[in-house]
Jmol script that loads the backbone (N, CA, C; Angstrom):
load data "model"
ATOM      1  N   MET A   1      38.073 -33.109  24.077  1.00  0.00           N
ATOM      2  CA  MET A   1      39.284 -33.618  24.686  1.00  0.00           C
ATOM      3  C   MET A   1      39.111 -33.576  26.195  1.00  0.00           C
ATOM      4  N   SER A   2      39.386 -34.676  26.856  1.00  0.00           N
ATOM      5  CA  SER A   2      39.203 -34.733  28.304  1.00  0.00           C
ATOM      6  C   SER A   2      40.397 -34.111  29.019  1.00  0.00           C
ATOM      7  N   ARG A   3      40.165 -33.766  30.269  1.00  0.00           N
ATOM      8  CA  ARG A   3      41.188 -33.101  31.072  1.00  0.00           C
ATOM      9  C   ARG A   3      42.449 -33.956  31.199  1.00  0.00           C
ATOM     10  N   GLU A   4      42.281 -35.280  31.313  1.00  0.00           N
ATOM     11  CA  GLU A   4      43.438 -36.172  31.472  1.00  0.00           C
ATOM     12  C   GLU A   4      44.319 -36.159  30.225  1.00  0.00           C
ATOM     13  N   SER A   5      43.721 -35.962  29.075  1.00  0.00           N
ATOM     14  CA  SER A   5      44.502 -36.017  27.839  1.00  0.00           C
ATOM     15  C   SER A   5      45.339 -34.748  27.625  1.00  0.00           C
ATOM     16  N   TYR A   6      45.089 -33.676  28.403  1.00  0.00           N
ATOM     17  CA  TYR A   6      45.933 -32.487  28.302  1.00  0.00           C
ATOM     18  C   TYR A   6      47.359 -32.818  28.700  1.00  0.00           C
ATOM     19  N   GLN A   7      47.531 -33.780  29.603  1.00  0.00           N
ATOM     20  CA  GLN A   7      48.874 -34.176  30.009  1.00  0.00           C
ATOM     21  C   GLN A   7      49.630 -34.829  28.869  1.00  0.00           C
ATOM     22  N   ASP A   8      48.914 -35.456  27.966  1.00  0.00           N
ATOM     23  CA  ASP A   8      49.548 -36.131  26.836  1.00  0.00           C
ATOM     24  C   ASP A   8      49.988 -35.160  25.743  1.00  0.00           C
ATOM     25  N   LEU A   9      49.446 -33.941  25.765  1.00  0.00           N
ATOM     26  CA  LEU A   9      49.837 -32.935  24.775  1.00  0.00           C
ATOM     27  C   LEU A   9      51.304 -32.548  24.968  1.00  0.00           C
ATOM     28  N   LYS A  10      52.001 -32.416  23.885  1.00  0.00           N
ATOM     29  CA  LYS A  10      53.379 -31.917  23.940  1.00  0.00           C
ATOM     30  C   LYS A  10      53.355 -30.412  23.701  1.00  0.00           C
ATOM     31  N   PRO A  11      54.186 -29.651  24.421  1.00  0.00           N
ATOM     32  CA  PRO A  11      54.241 -28.202  24.169  1.00  0.00           C
ATOM     33  C   PRO A  11      54.692 -27.923  22.740  1.00  0.00           C
ATOM     34  N   THR A  12      53.950 -27.054  22.056  1.00  0.00           N
ATOM     35  CA  THR A  12      54.311 -26.709  20.680  1.00  0.00           C
ATOM     36  C   THR A  12      54.836 -25.285  20.590  1.00  0.00           C
ATOM     37  N   VAL A  13      54.656 -24.497  21.661  1.00  0.00           N
ATOM     38  CA  VAL A  13      55.168 -23.131  21.699  1.00  0.00           C
ATOM     39  C   VAL A  13      56.006 -22.999  22.962  1.00  0.00           C
ATOM     40  N   TRP A  14      57.243 -22.538  22.786  1.00  0.00           N
ATOM     41  CA  TRP A  14      58.144 -22.303  23.913  1.00  0.00           C
ATOM     42  C   TRP A  14      58.459 -20.813  23.965  1.00  0.00           C
ATOM     43  N   VAL A  15      58.237 -20.215  25.129  1.00  0.00           N
ATOM     44  CA  VAL A  15      58.498 -18.789  25.309  1.00  0.00           C
ATOM     45  C   VAL A  15      59.861 -18.647  25.989  1.00  0.00           C
ATOM     46  N   GLY A  16      60.747 -17.898  25.352  1.00  0.00           N
ATOM     47  CA  GLY A  16      62.097 -17.713  25.864  1.00  0.00           C
ATOM     48  C   GLY A  16      62.230 -16.471  26.717  1.00  0.00           C
ATOM     49  N   LYS A  17      63.469 -16.048  26.899  1.00  0.00           N
ATOM     50  CA  LYS A  17      63.739 -14.924  27.802  1.00  0.00           C
ATOM     51  C   LYS A  17      63.207 -13.591  27.291  1.00  0.00           C
ATOM     52  N   ARG A  18      62.889 -13.494  26.003  1.00  0.00           N
ATOM     53  CA  ARG A  18      62.298 -12.253  25.477  1.00  0.00           C
ATOM     54  C   ARG A  18      60.829 -12.120  25.831  1.00  0.00           C
ATOM     55  N   GLY A  19      60.216 -13.208  26.267  1.00  0.00           N
ATOM     56  CA  GLY A  19      58.815 -13.169  26.646  1.00  0.00           C
ATOM     57  C   GLY A  19      57.898 -13.240  25.440  1.00  0.00           C
ATOM     58  N   ILE A  20      56.664 -12.799  25.636  1.00  0.00           N
ATOM     59  CA  ILE A  20      55.656 -12.837  24.579  1.00  0.00           C
ATOM     60  C   ILE A  20      55.833 -11.625  23.669  1.00  0.00           C
ATOM     61  N   THR A  21      56.017 -11.887  22.387  1.00  0.00           N
ATOM     62  CA  THR A  21      56.147 -10.830  21.391  1.00  0.00           C
ATOM     63  C   THR A  21      54.971 -10.944  20.416  1.00  0.00           C
ATOM     64  N   ASN A  22      54.829  -9.971  19.547  1.00  0.00           N
ATOM     65  CA  ASN A  22      53.766 -10.025  18.544  1.00  0.00           C
ATOM     66  C   ASN A  22      53.929 -11.227  17.624  1.00  0.00           C
ATOM     67  N   VAL A  23      55.156 -11.566  17.306  1.00  0.00           N
ATOM     68  CA  VAL A  23      55.426 -12.728  16.459  1.00  0.00           C
ATOM     69  C   VAL A  23      54.968 -14.004  17.166  1.00  0.00           C
ATOM     70  N   MET A  24      55.211 -14.063  18.478  1.00  0.00           N
ATOM     71  CA  MET A  24      54.805 -15.225  19.274  1.00  0.00           C
ATOM     72  C   MET A  24      53.274 -15.337  19.308  1.00  0.00           C
ATOM     73  N   ILE A  25      52.577 -14.224  19.473  1.00  0.00           N
ATOM     74  CA  ILE A  25      51.111 -14.222  19.483  1.00  0.00           C
ATOM     75  C   ILE A  25      50.577 -14.683  18.129  1.00  0.00           C
ATOM     76  N   ASP A  26      51.192 -14.215  17.038  1.00  0.00           N
ATOM     77  CA  ASP A  26      50.788 -14.644  15.701  1.00  0.00           C
ATOM     78  C   ASP A  26      50.973 -16.154  15.527  1.00  0.00           C
ATOM     79  N   GLU A  27      52.071 -16.682  16.057  1.00  0.00           N
ATOM     80  CA  GLU A  27      52.335 -18.121  15.965  1.00  0.00           C
ATOM     81  C   GLU A  27      51.303 -18.911  16.778  1.00  0.00           C
ATOM     82  N   ILE A  28      50.939 -18.414  17.950  1.00  0.00           N
ATOM     83  CA  ILE A  28      49.923 -19.074  18.774  1.00  0.00           C
ATOM     84  C   ILE A  28      48.590 -19.094  18.029  1.00  0.00           C
ATOM     85  N   ARG A  29      48.221 -17.972  17.419  1.00  0.00           N
ATOM     86  CA  ARG A  29      46.970 -17.910  16.646  1.00  0.00           C
ATOM     87  C   ARG A  29      46.984 -18.907  15.489  1.00  0.00           C
ATOM     88  N   ARG A  30      48.116 -18.969  14.789  1.00  0.00           N
ATOM     89  CA  ARG A  30      48.227 -19.885  13.647  1.00  0.00           C
ATOM     90  C   ARG A  30      48.086 -21.338  14.098  1.00  0.00           C
ATOM     91  N   GLN A  31      48.766 -21.675  15.185  1.00  0.00           N
ATOM     92  CA  GLN A  31      48.690 -23.051  15.676  1.00  0.00           C
ATOM     93  C   GLN A  31      47.302 -23.395  16.194  1.00  0.00           C
ATOM     94  N   LEU A  32      46.637 -22.440  16.842  1.00  0.00           N
ATOM     95  CA  LEU A  32      45.274 -22.684  17.318  1.00  0.00           C
ATOM     96  C   LEU A  32      44.332 -22.941  16.145  1.00  0.00           C
ATOM     97  N   LYS A  33      44.533 -22.214  15.067  1.00  0.00           N
ATOM     98  CA  LYS A  33      43.697 -22.397  13.879  1.00  0.00           C
ATOM     99  C   LYS A  33      43.877 -23.809  13.317  1.00  0.00           C
ATOM    100  N   ASP A  34      45.118 -24.303  13.318  1.00  0.00           N
ATOM    101  CA  ASP A  34      45.422 -25.629  12.786  1.00  0.00           C
ATOM    102  C   ASP A  34      45.050 -26.761  13.739  1.00  0.00           C
ATOM    103  N   ARG A  35      45.375 -26.589  15.039  1.00  0.00           N
ATOM    104  CA  ARG A  35      45.263 -27.681  16.001  1.00  0.00           C
ATOM    105  C   ARG A  35      44.054 -27.609  16.928  1.00  0.00           C
ATOM    106  N   LYS A  36      43.464 -26.428  17.079  1.00  0.00           N
ATOM    107  CA  LYS A  36      42.311 -26.163  17.951  1.00  0.00           C
ATOM    108  C   LYS A  36      42.687 -26.089  19.440  1.00  0.00           C
ATOM    109  N   ILE A  37      43.739 -26.781  19.858  1.00  0.00           N
ATOM    110  CA  ILE A  37      44.191 -26.728  21.251  1.00  0.00           C
ATOM    111  C   ILE A  37      45.707 -26.899  21.274  1.00  0.00           C
ATOM    112  N   ILE A  38      46.399 -26.057  22.068  1.00  0.00           N
ATOM    113  CA  ILE A  38      47.863 -26.127  22.127  1.00  0.00           C
ATOM    114  C   ILE A  38      48.342 -25.968  23.565  1.00  0.00           C
ATOM    115  N   LYS A  39      49.584 -26.362  23.759  1.00  0.00           N
ATOM    116  CA  LYS A  39      50.233 -26.222  25.060  1.00  0.00           C
ATOM    117  C   LYS A  39      51.425 -25.278  24.892  1.00  0.00           C
ATOM    118  N   VAL A  40      51.569 -24.339  25.835  1.00  0.00           N
ATOM    119  CA  VAL A  40      52.638 -23.343  25.798  1.00  0.00           C
ATOM    120  C   VAL A  40      53.449 -23.460  27.084  1.00  0.00           C
ATOM    121  N   ARG A  41      54.784 -23.477  26.956  1.00  0.00           N
ATOM    122  CA  ARG A  41      55.681 -23.495  28.130  1.00  0.00           C
ATOM    123  C   ARG A  41      56.569 -22.273  28.085  1.00  0.00           C
ATOM    124  N   TRP A  42      57.038 -21.849  29.265  1.00  0.00           N
ATOM    125  CA  TRP A  42      57.946 -20.716  29.324  1.00  0.00           C
ATOM    126  C   TRP A  42      59.038 -20.966  30.352  1.00  0.00           C
ATOM    127  N   LEU A  43      60.143 -20.228  30.184  1.00  0.00           N
ATOM    128  CA  LEU A  43      61.309 -20.369  31.057  1.00  0.00           C
ATOM    129  C   LEU A  43      61.035 -19.835  32.453  1.00  0.00           C
ATOM    130  N   ARG A  44      61.796 -20.322  33.424  1.00  0.00           N
ATOM    131  CA  ARG A  44      61.647 -19.880  34.812  1.00  0.00           C
ATOM    132  C   ARG A  44      61.905 -18.393  34.985  1.00  0.00           C
ATOM    133  N   ASN A  45      62.849 -17.865  34.250  1.00  0.00           N
ATOM    134  CA  ASN A  45      63.211 -16.457  34.422  1.00  0.00           C
ATOM    135  C   ASN A  45      62.364 -15.521  33.560  1.00  0.00           C
ATOM    136  N   THR A  46      61.271 -16.029  32.999  1.00  0.00           N
ATOM    137  CA  THR A  46      60.394 -15.230  32.149  1.00  0.00           C
ATOM    138  C   THR A  46      59.095 -14.933  32.888  1.00  0.00           C
ATOM    139  N   GLU A  47      58.752 -13.645  32.956  1.00  0.00           N
ATOM    140  CA  GLU A  47      57.477 -13.252  33.549  1.00  0.00           C
ATOM    141  C   GLU A  47      56.395 -13.347  32.484  1.00  0.00           C
ATOM    142  N   LEU A  48      55.306 -14.046  32.800  1.00  0.00           N
ATOM    143  CA  LEU A  48      54.251 -14.256  31.824  1.00  0.00           C
ATOM    144  C   LEU A  48      52.914 -14.345  32.552  1.00  0.00           C
ATOM    145  N   ASP A  49      51.911 -13.644  32.055  1.00  0.00           N
ATOM    146  CA  ASP A  49      50.560 -13.704  32.601  1.00  0.00           C
ATOM    147  C   ASP A  49      49.711 -14.546  31.647  1.00  0.00           C
ATOM    148  N   PRO A  50      49.354 -15.768  32.035  1.00  0.00           N
ATOM    149  CA  PRO A  50      48.600 -16.652  31.138  1.00  0.00           C
ATOM    150  C   PRO A  50      47.289 -16.048  30.637  1.00  0.00           C
ATOM    151  N   ALA A  51      46.569 -15.339  31.483  1.00  0.00           N
ATOM    152  CA  ALA A  51      45.299 -14.731  31.059  1.00  0.00           C
ATOM    153  C   ALA A  51      45.535 -13.671  29.987  1.00  0.00           C
ATOM    154  N   GLU A  52      46.622 -12.931  30.117  1.00  0.00           N
ATOM    155  CA  GLU A  52      46.954 -11.902  29.129  1.00  0.00           C
ATOM    156  C   GLU A  52      47.341 -12.536  27.790  1.00  0.00           C
ATOM    157  N   VAL A  53      48.062 -13.645  27.838  1.00  0.00           N
ATOM    158  CA  VAL A  53      48.436 -14.351  26.606  1.00  0.00           C
ATOM    159  C   VAL A  53      47.186 -14.841  25.890  1.00  0.00           C
ATOM    160  N   ALA A  54      46.265 -15.437  26.648  1.00  0.00           N
ATOM    161  CA  ALA A  54      45.021 -15.934  26.051  1.00  0.00           C
ATOM    162  C   ALA A  54      44.213 -14.800  25.432  1.00  0.00           C
ATOM    163  N   ALA A  55      44.102 -13.679  26.137  1.00  0.00           N
ATOM    164  CA  ALA A  55      43.343 -12.538  25.626  1.00  0.00           C
ATOM    165  C   ALA A  55      44.000 -11.973  24.367  1.00  0.00           C
ATOM    166  N   SER A  56      45.318 -11.874  24.365  1.00  0.00           N
ATOM    167  CA  SER A  56      46.034 -11.336  23.201  1.00  0.00           C
ATOM    168  C   SER A  56      45.874 -12.229  21.973  1.00  0.00           C
ATOM    169  N   ALA A  57      45.820 -13.530  22.201  1.00  0.00           N
ATOM    170  CA  ALA A  57      45.705 -14.474  21.093  1.00  0.00           C
ATOM    171  C   ALA A  57      44.253 -14.733  20.700  1.00  0.00           C
ATOM    172  N   GLY A  58      43.305 -14.207  21.475  1.00  0.00           N
ATOM    173  CA  GLY A  58      41.896 -14.454  21.189  1.00  0.00           C
ATOM    174  C   GLY A  58      41.519 -15.897  21.449  1.00  0.00           C
ATOM    175  N   ALA A  59      42.086 -16.472  22.519  1.00  0.00           N
ATOM    176  CA  ALA A  59      41.875 -17.880  22.844  1.00  0.00           C
ATOM    177  C   ALA A  59      41.252 -18.017  24.225  1.00  0.00           C
ATOM    178  N   VAL A  60      40.880 -19.241  24.557  1.00  0.00           N
ATOM    179  CA  VAL A  60      40.328 -19.556  25.874  1.00  0.00           C
ATOM    180  C   VAL A  60      41.417 -20.246  26.679  1.00  0.00           C
ATOM    181  N   LEU A  61      41.676 -19.733  27.883  1.00  0.00           N
ATOM    182  CA  LEU A  61      42.652 -20.343  28.782  1.00  0.00           C
ATOM    183  C   LEU A  61      41.993 -21.541  29.447  1.00  0.00           C
ATOM    184  N   VAL A  62      42.493 -22.737  29.162  1.00  0.00           N
ATOM    185  CA  VAL A  62      41.889 -23.960  29.669  1.00  0.00           C
ATOM    186  C   VAL A  62      42.500 -24.362  30.994  1.00  0.00           C
ATOM    187  N   GLU A  63      43.838 -24.302  31.088  1.00  0.00           N
ATOM    188  CA  GLU A  63      44.507 -24.816  32.274  1.00  0.00           C
ATOM    189  C   GLU A  63      45.893 -24.187  32.410  1.00  0.00           C
ATOM    190  N   VAL A  64      46.310 -23.973  33.661  1.00  0.00           N
ATOM    191  CA  VAL A  64      47.661 -23.516  33.948  1.00  0.00           C
ATOM    192  C   VAL A  64      48.230 -24.415  35.035  1.00  0.00           C
ATOM    193  N   ARG A  65      49.400 -24.972  34.760  1.00  0.00           N
ATOM    194  CA  ARG A  65      50.104 -25.787  35.753  1.00  0.00           C
ATOM    195  C   ARG A  65      51.579 -25.433  35.687  1.00  0.00           C
ATOM    196  N   GLY A  66      52.067 -24.861  36.762  1.00  0.00           N
ATOM    197  CA  GLY A  66      53.473 -24.472  36.786  1.00  0.00           C
ATOM    198  C   GLY A  66      53.768 -23.454  35.706  1.00  0.00           C
ATOM    199  N   ARG A  67      54.721 -23.778  34.837  1.00  0.00           N
ATOM    200  CA  ARG A  67      55.100 -22.889  33.734  1.00  0.00           C
ATOM    201  C   ARG A  67      54.536 -23.386  32.401  1.00  0.00           C
ATOM    202  N   THR A  68      53.377 -24.025  32.475  1.00  0.00           N
ATOM    203  CA  THR A  68      52.729 -24.561  31.286  1.00  0.00           C
ATOM    204  C   THR A  68      51.269 -24.136  31.264  1.00  0.00           C
ATOM    205  N   LEU A  69      50.791 -23.726  30.093  1.00  0.00           N
ATOM    206  CA  LEU A  69      49.381 -23.383  29.962  1.00  0.00           C
ATOM    207  C   LEU A  69      48.810 -24.061  28.729  1.00  0.00           C
ATOM    208  N   VAL A  70      47.508 -24.314  28.765  1.00  0.00           N
ATOM    209  CA  VAL A  70      46.800 -24.924  27.649  1.00  0.00           C
ATOM    210  C   VAL A  70      45.791 -23.904  27.142  1.00  0.00           C
ATOM    211  N   LEU A  71      45.800 -23.681  25.835  1.00  0.00           N
ATOM    212  CA  LEU A  71      44.881 -22.742  25.188  1.00  0.00           C
ATOM    213  C   LEU A  71      44.003 -23.487  24.202  1.00  0.00           C
ATOM    214  N   ARG A  72      42.743 -23.050  24.110  1.00  0.00           N
ATOM    215  CA  ARG A  72      41.786 -23.613  23.165  1.00  0.00           C
ATOM    216  C   ARG A  72      41.295 -22.499  22.265  1.00  0.00           C
ATOM    217  N   GLU A  73      41.050 -22.834  21.014  1.00  0.00           N
ATOM    218  CA  GLU A  73      40.519 -21.864  20.064  1.00  0.00           C
ATOM    219  C   GLU A  73      39.146 -21.391  20.544  1.00  0.00           C
ATOM    220  N   GLN A  74      38.919 -20.093  20.469  1.00  0.00           N
ATOM    221  CA  GLN A  74      37.643 -19.535  20.885  1.00  0.00           C
ATOM    222  C   GLN A  74      36.612 -19.810  19.801  1.00  0.00           C
ATOM    223  N   ARG A  75      35.496 -20.381  20.204  1.00  0.00           N
ATOM    224  CA  ARG A  75      34.439 -20.686  19.233  1.00  0.00           C
ATOM    225  C   ARG A  75      33.703 -19.419  18.875  1.00  0.00           C
ATOM    226  N   ARG A  76      33.432 -19.266  17.603  1.00  0.00           N
ATOM    227  CA  ARG A  76      32.702 -18.094  17.125  1.00  0.00           C
ATOM    228  C   ARG A  76      31.275 -18.504  16.804  1.00  0.00           C
ATOM    229  N   LEU A  77      30.331 -17.685  17.263  1.00  0.00           N
ATOM    230  CA  LEU A  77      28.925 -17.959  16.987  1.00  0.00           C
ATOM    231  C   LEU A  77      28.582 -17.490  15.579  1.00  0.00           C
ATOM    232  N   PRO A  78      27.727 -18.221  14.890  1.00  0.00           N
ATOM    233  CA  PRO A  78      27.311 -17.770  13.558  1.00  0.00           C
ATOM    234  C   PRO A  78      26.576 -16.436  13.656  1.00  0.00           C
ATOM    235  N   THR A  79      26.681 -15.626  12.621  1.00  0.00           N
ATOM    236  CA  THR A  79      26.008 -14.325  12.645  1.00  0.00           C
ATOM    237  C   THR A  79      24.510 -14.532  12.727  1.00  0.00           C
ATOM    238  N   GLY A  80      23.858 -13.695  13.510  1.00  0.00           N
ATOM    239  CA  GLY A  80      22.429 -13.794  13.702  1.00  0.00           C
ATOM    240  C   GLY A  80      22.017 -14.789  14.773  1.00  0.00           C
ATOM    241  N   HIS A  81      22.982 -15.467  15.394  1.00  0.00           N
ATOM    242  CA  HIS A  81      22.682 -16.451  16.438  1.00  0.00           C
ATOM    243  C   HIS A  81      22.533 -15.740  17.776  1.00  0.00           C
ATOM    244  N   ASN A  82      21.466 -15.991  18.469  1.00  0.00           N
ATOM    245  CA  ASN A  82      21.232 -15.385  19.772  1.00  0.00           C
ATOM    246  C   ASN A  82      21.656 -16.374  20.856  1.00  0.00           C
ATOM    247  N   PRO A  83      22.697 -16.061  21.655  1.00  0.00           N
ATOM    248  CA  PRO A  83      23.216 -17.018  22.633  1.00  0.00           C
ATOM    249  C   PRO A  83      22.309 -17.207  23.849  1.00  0.00           C
ATOM    250  N   ARG A  84      21.275 -16.390  24.009  1.00  0.00           N
ATOM    251  CA  ARG A  84      20.407 -16.537  25.186  1.00  0.00           C
ATOM    252  C   ARG A  84      19.506 -17.758  25.018  1.00  0.00           C
ATOM    253  N   ASN A  85      19.282 -18.429  26.102  1.00  0.00           N
ATOM    254  CA  ASN A  85      18.362 -19.554  26.137  1.00  0.00           C
ATOM    255  C   ASN A  85      17.031 -19.077  26.666  1.00  0.00           C
ATOM    256  N   ILE A  86      15.978 -19.252  25.938  1.00  0.00           N
ATOM    257  CA  ILE A  86      14.656 -18.764  26.381  1.00  0.00           C
ATOM    258  C   ILE A  86      13.786 -19.942  26.750  1.00  0.00           C
TER     259      ILE A  86
END
end "model"
wireframe off; spacefill off
backbone 0.3
color backbone group
């Protein structure tokens, strides 16, 4: 997915005044499993650290703009795969 197409994504997770809860993290994980990439928005009066949300959900933080962030599913390497390039 190209960077320009992130703008076309509609937010599928909205964070309210309660902020990020365990239920919200579970929902983000579920949606990432289904969609591979999602957009999350939050209210102005809500304090939220995008990097912390990504780490909690086990996702990759792709982009942050204003009160919107884009998360991508973290790719898992097959067992026995050596990531070093020789």
